[in-house]
N, C-alpha and C positions, 0 to 999 in steps of 0.2 A: 135196191131192195128197203122201204122201210122199215127201222130197228122196231118199234111201234105195231104195226100190222102184218110185218113179212110178206107183205104186198109188190111183186113188182109191176114197177112203173117206167117210162123213161127218164133218164137221166134230167133232164131238163127240167120235167116237172116236180121234179124235187126242192126240197130243202138241203144243201150241203153242210154241216156242221161240223165241229170238233172241239176236245175239248182241250183245255193249255192248262195245266197245272190247277184241275179239280174247277176250271170253271169252263162254260161254255162259250164259246166263241163261232162268228160264223168265219168259213173253211180262209184259211190265209195263203195255203198253197203248198204248203208246208207238213209234212206231219201227218198222223191216221186220222180219217175223217169217215163221217157217218151219214145216212140221208135219211130225211123225215118227211114225209107225205104232209101235204097241207090240210088233212080231213083229221089227222092223229095230234093235229097240236093240242085240242080240245079233250081229247082222249082219255079216260080216266086210268090208262095205265102208261101215259106218256111221262108223266113225273116220277116214276120208278124206272122206263127204260133208260132215261137220260142220265140216273142216278148211275145205274148199271155203267153205262158207258163213261161216265167222267170223275167212276169211283169215287162218289163224293153222297153221304146223307144230305144235303142239304136242300132238301124235294123243292121251296118254294123258291127257294134264291136263284135256283137252276130255271124255274117257270118261268120266273119273273124276266129274265137272261134272255128267256127265249123269245119270249112279246118283245122286249124291247128291240134284239138282231130284225124279227119280219118287220117291224114298224120302221127301222133305219133301212135296213135293205129294199124293204117289197116297193 
């Protein structure tokens, strides 16, 4: 389920992320994770949901990190 739109998708179509010490990362295989669908990357609620998941107020930093993850892993 996408944390932004709350829609259910197959896990293979979602982006799996995790927060480590307040920083957004691609899932490493350990710890808690969450999923985000591709259309929600540019959604206006995305920064707030990422901040909520990472317990951080650095909205712009989290969005920049998300874009880096997508470019490097995609």
